[in-house]
Every structure is written in C-alpha cells, then in structure tokens.
N, C-alpha and C positions, 0 to 999 in steps of 0.2 A: 504493500500500500504506500509506503514511504517513497519507493522508487517512482510509482505512478504520479505522485504529487510533484516530484521533481521534474518529471517529463512534461507535465501539464504547465508548470511554471516556465520551463524552457521554451515550450511551444508558444506560450502567450507572448514571450519576449520576441520570438521570431515573427509573430503576427504584426508586431509594431515596427518591423523593418520593411524596406522596400528596395526595388531596383532603380538605379539612377545612372545617368551618363555624365562622367567627369570629363570636362573639356580643358581645364587649366589647373595648374598647381604651382605654388611658389613658396619660398621660405618666409615665415611670418616675421615681418618687421614693419616699421612705420611707412617706409617708402613703397614697399610692395603693396601694402594695404591701400595706400593712397592711389597708386596706379590702377589696381584691380577694381577699386570702388568707382573710379571715374569711367572705366570702360563700359560700353553698352553690350548687353547680352540679350538673348531671347527671353521672353516673358517667363518661361518655365524655369529659368536658371536663377541660382542664388549663390552669393558669396558666403562661405562659412569657414570657421576655424576648426581644425581637427588636429589636436596635438600641437606640434611646432610648425605646422604648415597652413597655408591659406589655399583653399580649393574653390573652384566654381563648378557646381553640379546642377544638372538640368533634369527636372521631372522626378516624380516619385511614383513608381508603378508597382502594382501587386504582382504582375507576371513578367517574366523576363522577355516574353515575346513582344510586349509593348515597347520595352526599352530597345530591343533590337530593331524595331521599326524606325525609331527616332535616331538611332546611331548613325546611319548613312547620311542623313540630312545635316547633322551637326559635324560630321567628319569632313564634309566639303570645306567648311570654314576652319575647323580645328582638327587638323590631321592626326593629333595624338589623343583624340577622344576615345574613351573605352567605357565599358559597362562595369559597375561595381554595386555593392549593396550598402545601405546606410539606414539610419533611424529616421522615422517619420517626423519626429519632433524638430529635426533640423530644418524642415521646410515650413514649420509653423511660424506664426507671428512672434515678435520678441516678447509680447505681453504673456504669451502662454508658456514661455520657456521655463519659468520657475517651477510650475506644476510638473512639467515633464522631467525636470532634473531630479525630483524626489523619487519618481517612479523608476528612473534608470538606475539609481543607486541600489534600490531594493532588488532590481532584476539582474544585477551583475552576479549576485551570489549563486542563484540556481545554476548558472553556466559553470561556475567553478566546481560545484558539487557534482553536477552531471558529468563533467570531464573526468573527475576522480572515479566515478562509478565505471565509466567506460575503460579508464586506465586499469582498474582492478580486474575487470573481466578479461582484458587482453593479457594481463600478467598471468592469470590462471591458465589461459590457453597456451601461452608460451612455455609454461612449466611442463605441460603435458608433452609437448614436442621435444624431440631430441635436440640437444644443443649442437650447433654446427660451427666449426671454426671459420671465421670470416677473415679473408685475406685483406691486408691493409691496401687501400687504394691510394696510389701516388699519382697526383695530377701532373701530367707531362705536357710540355709545350708541343704544339703541332710542328711538323717539319717545315711548314711554310710560315711559321710565326713571324720571323724577321722580314720575310718577303712581304707579308700582308701589312706589317707595321710600317714598312717603307712606303707602300702605296697609300696608307692612311695619312702619311705626312703631307700628301698633296691635297688632302681634303680638310676642311675646317669649317668653323662657324664662329664668326666674330659677333658677339653680342654687344650692342652699342650702349647697354645700360647694365649696371650692377644688379638690377632687379631681376635679371634673367633667372628663371628656375630651371628645373631639370628638363623641361620640354621646350625651352626657348620662349618664354613669355616676355621677352624684352620689348622695348618700344618699337624698334625697327626690325628686329628678328632677322638680321642680315646673315646669310650663309653663302659660302663660296667653295669652289673647288677648281683644281687644275687637272688637266688630263692631256692625253695625246694618242696618236696612232702612228705606228711604224711598221711597214710591211716591205719585205724584199721578195722579188719574183725571180725565178730561174727556170729556163725552159729549153726544150729542143724542138725545132720546127723543121718539118720535112716538106719542102715544096719541090716535087719531082721536076727535074732531076737534081735540084740543089737542096742542101740541108745546112743548118747552122744552129749554134747555141747562143743564147742571149740571157742577160740578167740586168736587173735594174731595181732601184729603190722606187717602188710603185707609189707609196704614200708616206710622207713624213709630215705630220701635222701636230700642232699644239693648240689647246683651247683653254679658255677661262670662262666659267659660268658663275653666276651669282643670283641671289633672290632676296627680296624684302617682304615684310608683312605676311609671314606664313606662306611663302612661295607664290603669292599672288602676282607680285611684280618681279619679273626676272629678265635676264639678259644673257647673251653668249657672244664671245669673241673667238674666232677660229682663224688660224693662219696656216697655209700650206707652203712647204719649202720645195715641193715638186709640182710639175705640170705647168700649164700656161696660166691658169687662174689661181692666184695665190690667196685672194681674199674669199673666204668661205662664208660660214654662218656669222654674220655680224648684225645683230638685231636686239631690240628691246620689246618685251611682250607683257601682257597683263591677262590674267584669267580669274574668273569668278563664276557665280551662279545667279541666274534669274529666278528668284524664288516663286514668282507668280506662275511661271511656265515650267518650273522644276527642270531647267535646262542649263547646262554648263556652257560657258563660252570662253574663247581665247582670241586675243588680237595680237598680231605681230607686225612690226614695222622694221624694215632694214633690208639687208642682203640675205634673202631667204630662198629655200627650195619652193618651186611652184608645185601646188598640189595636183599632180597628174601622174598616174601609174603607181602601182604598189611597189614595184622594184625601184623605180626612180626616187620615190619619196622616202624610201627606207634608207638607212645609213649603210654605207659600203662595208662597215664592220659586221653587219648582221645578215648579209645575203649569203645564200648557200654556195654559189659558185664564185670563182675568182673574179670574173667579170660578169656584168649584166648581160641579158639575152640580146638577140638581134633587134628587138623592139626598141632598145635604148638609142638607136640611130635617130629616132624622131623626138627624143626627149631634149628639153632645154636645160642648160646649166642654171645655177642660182641667178636670180634677178633681184633688182632693187625694187621693192614694192611693199604691199601690205597684204595680210591674210586674215580672214575671219573664219573661225571654226565654231559651229554650234553642235553640241553633243548632248544626246538624250538617251537615258537608260530606262527601259520599260520591262521590268522583270528580267527575262533572259535575252531580251532583244536590245540591241544598241544601234543607234542611228547617228552618223556623222555627216555634216554638210560643210564643205569647204568652199570659200569664195576668195578670189585673189585678183588684184590689179597690179600690173608690174611694168617696168621699163628696162632699159639696159642695166647690166650689173655694174658693180664698182670697178671691176677689171676692164669692162668694155668702155666705161667712161674715162678711165685712166689712159686707154689707148685711142681715145677720141673717135670711136666708131659711130656710125649713124644711129640715131635714136629710133628704136622700134618699140612702140607701146602695145600692150595686150591685156587680156584677162583670161582667167581660168576658173573652173569649178569642178569639184569632185564630190561624189555622193557614195557612201558605203553603208551597208547594212550587215550586222553581225549577229549571229545567234549562237549562244553558248549552251551546249548540251550539258556539259559538266566540266570539271577541271581538266584543262588541256585537251578539250574536245569541242571544236567550234567550226562554224562555217561563216565565211565573210564573202560578200559579193558587192560589186560596185561598178561605177562608170565615171568618166571624166570627159570634159571638153576643154579645148584651149584655142584661142583665136589671137592672131598677132598681125599687126599692120607692118608691112615691109617697105612701103613707100618707094617702090621701084628698085629696091636693092635685090641682091641675089640670095638664094638659099642653097645649101650644100648638104647632102646626106652621104655618109660613107660608113663602112663597117670593116672591122679587122678580125673577123672570125673569133670573137670572144677572147681575144688575147692582145694585151698591150705590148707584147714582146715582138710581134710581127713587124717586119720592116715596111711592108706594102699593104695597102688596102685595096682589094680588087673590086669590091662592089661599091660603086660610087656614082653619084649624079649631081650635077650643078645646073640650076635653072636661074636665068637672069630676068631682070625686069618683072619682079614679082610684086603683086599688089597686096595680097593677104595669104596667110596660111591658116588652115582650120584642122585641128586634130581631134580625134575621138578615141576613147579607150574603154574597153570592158575588161574587168578583172574578177578573179575568183580564187579563193583560198580555203582549203579544208585541212584541218589538223585533227588527228585522232591518236593522241599519245605519241607513240613512236613513228606513226605513219603521217605523211602529208602529201597533198596534191595542190599544185598551183598553176595558173595559166592566165594569159592576157592576149588580147587582140587589139592592134592599133592601126588606124587609118590616118593618112595625111593628105589633105586636099590643098593643092597649090594653085592659086589663081594668078596666072602670069599674063604677059602681053601676048604670047603665042597661043595661049589657051589654058584650059584647066587640066591639071595632072593629078592622078590619084595613085598613091603608093600605100602599101600595107605590109604588116609584119605580125607574127604571132609566135608564142612558145607554149609548151606544156612540160611541166617538170614534176617529178615525184621523188620523195626521199624516205629513207627508213633508218632509224637509229638502231644499230646492232646492240649497243648498250648505252643507256642514257635516258633522260626524260622526254626528249623530243623537241621539236621546234616551238618557238614562242611568238605570240602575236599580241601587240598592244592595242586592245579594242578602243580605248579612249582616243588614240592618235592615229589609228588605222595604219600602223607600220609594223614591220618585223622587228622584234626585239632580241636582245642578247641571249644566247643559250646559257643555261645554268648547268654545267656538267656535274657528274658525280664526283666523289672524292678521288676516284681513280681515273677520272676523265670520261669523255663520251666519244663514241665513234659513229659517224653518219655516212651512209652511202646514198648517192643521188644520181639521177639521170635526167637529161633535158633534151628535148627536140625543139629547135627553133627555125624559123623561116622568114625571109625578107624578099620583097619584090620591088625593084626600083626601075621597072620597065613600064613605060606608058607613052603612046603616040610616037613622037620622033625622038624621045629620050630613052636610051638603052643603058641604064646603069648596071643591069645584070640582076640576077637573083641568086640566092644562096640558101643552103640548108646546113645546119650544124647538129651534130649529136655529141653531147658533152657528158662524160662520165666523171663523177667526182667522189673523192674519199676525203672526209674531213675528220681530223682528230682534235677535239676540244680538250686541250691539256688542263686548262684552268679557265676562270672567267675572263682572264686577260690575254691568254696565250692560245693560239690556234695554228695548226699545221694543215695545209690544204694541198690536194693533188688533183689535177684535171687532165683528162685525156680527151682531146677533141678531134673528131673526124668531120672535116668541112668540105663542102662541094659547091664552089661557085660555078654558075652557068651563064653563058652569053656575055661574058665580060671581054674587053679588048686585051687585057694584059694576061689573063690566066683562065684556063678552062680545064679543070681536072680535080684531083683529090689532094687535100691538104691534111696533114697529121701534125698535131701539136700536143706535146707532153710538157706540162708546166707544174710548178709547185710554188707555194707561198708560205712564208713564216710571218705571222701577223701578231703583233703585240699592241693591245689597246687598253688603256686604263683611264 
C-alpha cells in the first residue's frame, strides 16, 4: 500500500509537467537578461530562469506530438531549437508562482523515495545474476584526430558580444569558415593512330563564407587559380520564411550560378563523374545577377521555384566583352519516400539576348585533358538564344538513376538553328550509404562515407547533336565508366574510362578511348 501511494504521488507530479520547445539559452547575468528580455519572441514563448541559466521556451503541451508539430516552425528561425519537458507553473503568471512553489517543494520528495525503491529492486536483481568481470574501457583518440583538428582550425564562429551562450545567442551571431578545393587529373588518351598522356591541376580554389543573424544573412567569396574564369561565387544573400504562406525564400545578388540543369547547378565537388555530361556544352558559366528561390514543404512533397536575371560575369566585364542580358527559371518537385529514398523531377528555361554577337558550342569528350575538341559549331550574327531543360533524379539507398535532356534554339540572321543533347546515368555503391541530394536547394550534395570509406560504380551514356541546316558541327556519343573511392568526407579518388565516337566532324571520325583519374581534396 505504501508503494502505491508513492507511485500515485509521483504520477501526480508528472501530470503537472508538460512538453515544450526550447529555442534559446544563455548564462544568467544582468547583460544577458537585458538582451533576452528586449528580444521579441512568438506569443507562446516565455523567458525563464532555470538554475544558472536563462532559457526561452515556447508552449506547454500535454502530448509530445503537439510539440513536434511546433518544432519545425520554430526551427526555421532558431536552428538549435529542441523539445524538452518542464513544469507547468513556469508558464503561469508571476502572481501564481508563490502557490506553485509550495507544491513543488512537497512533490520533490516522492521522486527521491520512488528512485530509492527502484534502486533497491534493481540491486536484488543484480545479486541474483552472476557477477561478470568488466574490462576497463580506455578512450583512445581516433586515427584521424589530428587531421580533423587541422580542418576545424579553418572553421570558426566569432561572437560579437560576450552575451553569447552555448548556441550562439549573440547580437550579431557572426560565423565564418575557410575552405578550398584541389584536384589533379592524369590520363591516357588514344586517338587512332596517335596516343599520349597528359596531366594537369584541374581545380585549385579557395573560398571564404560567413553568416549573420542565425545564418539569415550570408555571403561567399571564391577564387580560382586555374582556368580562364578566376572569379567564382562572389555574392551576398538573405533567407527567411513567409509565415502567412509557410514558404521559405532566399535572395542572392552577385556573381552566381544560373539556375539551369541539375548537373550544372550542382558543385563540381559532388558530381559522380570527373567531368559533366555532353549537355554541359549548352550551359553558361557564372553570371553577374540576382536569384530568387521560393521553397515549400508539404508533408513528403517539396517544391522549389527559381527565378534569375543576369548579365555578363565579372570575368567577362574585366575582359571588356559585349554585354548580353538574360533571364532564367527553374522548377523542381521532390518526393521523399523515406530516408535516402527520393524522386526529384524538374525543368528549366533560359533566354539570352546576343545583340548580333556570335555563339560557340564545343565538347571535349568529357575530358579536360584532350588537346582537341572535335564536335564544335560557331554561329555569327545571333539575335537570341533560348534553352530548355528537363531533369530527373531517383535515389534508393545504394542505387541511383539520373538523366537530363537539353535543347538550344539559336535565332540568327541566317535562320533558326536547333541543337540538342541528353544523358542517362546510373550508379551503385558497392559499400557505403549512397548518393545524397539537397531537397531545399535542388542540388547534389557531398557523400558521407563510412569509417572505412565508400566505393561507387557508375555508368553514363550521353549524346550531343550540333548539326542543323548549313551548320555541321558533328554529333557524338560517349559511354563513361566510373569507379569512385570516397576515402573520407574531404578526400576522393576517381577513375573514368570513356569510349567516345564523334561522327560527321571535319577533323576526326572514329573511336576515341580515354582513361583518366583524379585525386580530389575539398574541405
């Protein structure tokens, strides 16, 4: 009977607790109290003292399901928000607090007694079991400890105020990091009857990223030491949520990637093959302009709408090239079946005014090591170019399937020309978690390998046609076999074997074989 009373007392105490969402916390002092008290929070939130800390908690719910519904809404503005339990009296008015304090003192004792009862019962059970000798566990540092510590030295977060708590509740909440990408390519090219070997530093880049106000305002500065275009991502951006529409938005201004094509919009660090498919012949490099992204999540469905206006890039302006203005739009729809199992489809358009200038398309058989580009066309006196793209991506754990189809309509003085290209690729992880896709940004993201690494096998078939009317740029088909070893998050070793067949070109008409490899380090 005595035990039943204790259990009833403990359950009555539990009934006076509830689930809540904690969004901020800081060390208790006068400055932090002043800062947090002046900050505006949702109506359901309240600033409270718990021990030596000041916390802001929102809502007091009987069931955890209700708290889980509110968590995503709050996490958009407060990324470190999480669900915890608390006492109801903390959400009552200040006038009611004295009454609640009396009851809480009485209710602390049953928990102590109840815990003793449980402890006594567990002791009896332990005595019945045979005692086993436990080996002492000695915590050892991972073999990559110093390597990871070195990488962490490039990342940091400078808090502009001493009021910053554990989760960065400073006034500006400024965070930053440095990174880079270094990749070296080496290959053997067989162009019957000639063959040769070649090697190059494919990409050597450094970047600096920073953000303010809980990552809402952010920027990036990236510079490349290789290639013709040295100025890469140089922009400032802002993201937030439209509460009335329950829709996220992001705005970018600067030297940015134009939202057109899944492969082109994704980073070169995260694509499956060493080079992009033949469809990349129609893609534009980074341009100086602006981009608006509207993103909405409805249960397992996710919709992204991109819109962009642009002009010549910073590198083009530095070289005093003619100004060509344009606009682009991209739409993607993704459905997530479960973790690492999703389907994404989309389409894009791009229009550009050429003002009588020329356009040139060429392709180097998916290898930057080749000395010549056999499939090529150049059209002069062009008025406008209009591109259209259809894309699809399916990922199911270790398996993935991806494809795109691109058309380019060139309106020139001589007439209207239509060119097209497409590819279809599949991959399988022999061991590892599989490919990853960022639904919120509609881009391929970095692979997270196992402790022992991940191994991926992939194959791609791609085609391009640059023949129309009196222009004979040729057509080409490529079959690319790839084997990728993801040694760590930062280190990747890639092997590609390409069988290429150009047709109807002036310089070459036959079979090309390319064997190439890449060591990529990106942090």
